[in-house]
C-alpha positions in Angstrom: -112.8 1.9 79.6 -116.0 2.7 77.8 -116.8 6.0 77.4 -119.9 5.8 80.0 -117.7 4.3 82.8 -115.2 7.1 82.1 -118.1 9.7 82.3 -119.4 8.4 85.2 -116.0 8.7 87.0 -115.8 12.1 86.0 -119.3 12.8 87.1 -118.2 11.7 90.6 -114.6 14.0 90.5 -112.5 11.7 89.3 -109.6 13.3 87.5 -108.3 11.8 84.1 -105.0 10.4 84.2 -102.3 13.0 83.3 -100.6 12.1 80.0 -97.0 11.2 80.2 -94.5 13.9 78.8 -92.8 13.1 75.8 -89.0 14.2 75.9 -87.6 15.8 73.0 -85.2 13.0 71.5 -81.5 13.9 71.3 -80.1 14.8 67.9 -77.6 12.7 67.1 -74.6 14.5 65.4 -74.3 13.7 61.8 -71.0 11.8 60.9 -71.1 13.5 57.7 -70.9 17.0 58.7 -67.6 17.8 60.6 -67.3 19.5 63.8 -65.3 22.4 64.8 -61.7 22.1 64.1 -59.5 22.9 67.0 -57.3 25.6 66.7 -54.1 25.2 65.2 -55.0 22.0 63.8 -55.7 21.2 60.3 -55.3 24.9 59.3 -52.2 25.6 56.7 -49.9 27.9 58.2 -49.5 31.1 56.3 -46.3 31.4 54.3 -43.6 33.6 55.7 -42.4 36.3 53.4 -39.2 38.1 53.7 -38.3 41.6 51.9 -40.0 41.9 48.9 -43.1 39.3 49.5 -40.5 36.7 48.6 -41.2 33.4 50.8 -38.6 33.0 53.1 -36.7 29.3 53.9 -38.4 27.1 56.8 -35.4 26.3 59.2 -35.7 22.8 57.9 -34.8 23.7 54.7 -30.9 23.4 54.3 -28.7 26.2 52.9 -27.0 26.6 49.8 -24.0 24.8 50.2 -20.7 26.7 49.7 -18.6 26.8 46.8 -15.1 25.0 47.0 -13.5 28.7 46.3 -15.4 29.8 49.6 -13.8 26.9 51.7 -10.5 27.5 50.4 -10.8 31.2 51.3 -11.9 30.2 54.9 -9.3 27.8 55.1 -6.8 30.6 54.2 -8.0 32.9 56.6 -8.1 30.6 59.3 -4.4 29.7 58.6 -3.0 33.3 58.7 -4.9 34.0 61.6 -3.1 31.1 63.5 0.1 32.2 61.8 0.0 35.7 63.5 -1.4 34.5 66.7 1.8 32.0 66.9 4.0 35.0 65.6 2.5 37.2 68.8 3.2 34.4 71.1 6.8 33.9 70.0 7.7 37.4 69.9 6.3 38.1 73.4 8.3 34.9 74.6 11.4 36.3 73.1 10.9 39.6 74.4 10.4 38.2 78.3 13.5 36.1 77.7 15.5 39.3 76.7 14.2 41.0 79.7 15.1 37.9 82.1 18.5 37.9 80.6 19.2 41.5 81.0 18.2 41.5 84.6 20.4 38.5 85.0 23.4 40.4 83.2 22.9 43.5 85.3 23.1 41.7 88.7 26.0 40.1 87.9 27.9 42.9 86.3 26.8 44.7 89.9 28.4 42.0 91.6 31.4 42.0 89.6 32.1 46.0 89.6 32.1 45.8 93.4 35.1 48.0 94.8 36.7 48.3 91.3 35.4 51.6 90.5 38.4 54.2 90.4 36.3 57.5 90.5 38.3 60.4 92.5 35.6 62.4 94.6 38.5 65.2 94.1 38.5 65.7 90.5 37.8 68.4 88.5 38.5 67.9 85.0 35.2 66.9 82.8 35.8 64.1 80.0 32.7 64.2 77.9 31.5 61.1 75.6 28.8 59.9 73.9 26.5 57.3 75.3 23.1 56.5 74.3 22.1 59.1 71.9 23.3 61.8 74.5 26.4 63.7 75.5 27.6 62.3 78.8 30.3 63.2 81.3 32.7 61.7 84.4 35.0 63.8 86.3 38.7 62.5 86.4 42.1 63.9 87.6 45.0 64.9 84.9 46.5 61.4 85.6 43.2 59.4 85.1 42.5 61.5 82.0 45.8 60.6 80.2 45.2 56.9 81.2 41.8 57.4 79.9 42.7 58.8 76.5 45.4 56.3 76.1 42.9 53.4 76.5 44.1 52.1 80.1 41.0 53.5 81.5 37.5 53.2 80.5 33.7 53.6 81.9 31.1 51.6 82.7 27.5 52.8 83.4 26.0 51.1 86.3 22.9 51.8 87.9 22.6 55.8 86.5 26.5 56.1 87.7 29.4 56.3 85.7 32.3 54.3 87.0 36.2 54.7 86.2 37.7 51.4 85.6 40.9 49.5 84.5 40.9 48.3 80.7 41.1 44.5 82.0 38.0 45.4 84.0 36.2 47.1 81.0 36.9 43.8 79.0 35.4 41.9 81.7 32.3 44.1 81.9 31.8 43.9 78.2 31.5 40.2 78.1 29.1 40.2 81.1 26.8 43.1 79.4 28.1 44.9 76.7 25.7 47.4 76.9 27.0 48.7 80.1 30.2 50.1 78.5 30.0 53.6 77.9 33.4 54.9 77.0 36.1 52.4 75.5 38.6 54.7 74.3 40.8 53.4 70.9 44.4 55.3 71.9 44.7 55.3 68.1 41.8 57.2 67.2 41.9 60.5 65.3 40.6 64.0 66.7 37.8 63.8 64.3 36.8 60.2 65.6 37.1 61.1 69.4 37.0 65.1 69.7 36.0 64.9 73.3 39.6 63.4 74.3 41.1 67.1 74.1 40.6 68.1 77.8 40.4 71.5 76.5 37.2 70.6 74.6 34.4 72.4 76.4 30.6 71.3 76.0 27.9 73.8 77.4 26.1 72.6 80.3 22.9 72.9 78.7 23.9 70.0 76.1 24.8 67.5 78.9 22.3 64.9 80.5 
């Protein structure tokens, strides 16, 4: 369009066509420039330090292998611990077995002594004897005392009571449960060996349990 025609059109009221706006060109990222690094990637971790600023070994780093002396010492400790454990178990087993046998022997002795005691309810002579580390006594009559000191009778402890029995019963009771035999007199014993055989021998009541 010539300038004259353009001027004529402008004079008639026509406006010139608007010029197209130029959009800014998008800047392409420069491949040569590295972009921002995501956090935690690409950065070297800070070294872990222990006391004194010395670097700590990482989890993947293997520890120093134990020496043969340390291995042998650990084995010795393990063997000793196992042996002590076995000994405790065995001691407990023996203890329980002894308790079982003791209960069975007491029950058998109780059944054996049924109706075999010769205790006299009217007896008034105290015959003292040592038993269980203490001084004990049983009341007998004169005839029983003579037989007891001659070894023809004996004393058995049964459930806290002291039973006067014949020598034969005493011998059988000893085979069943020897700990129950409270008094077994040796007729040949001297006065020093059995001072309580003398009926005149008196023991203060406060020394008798």
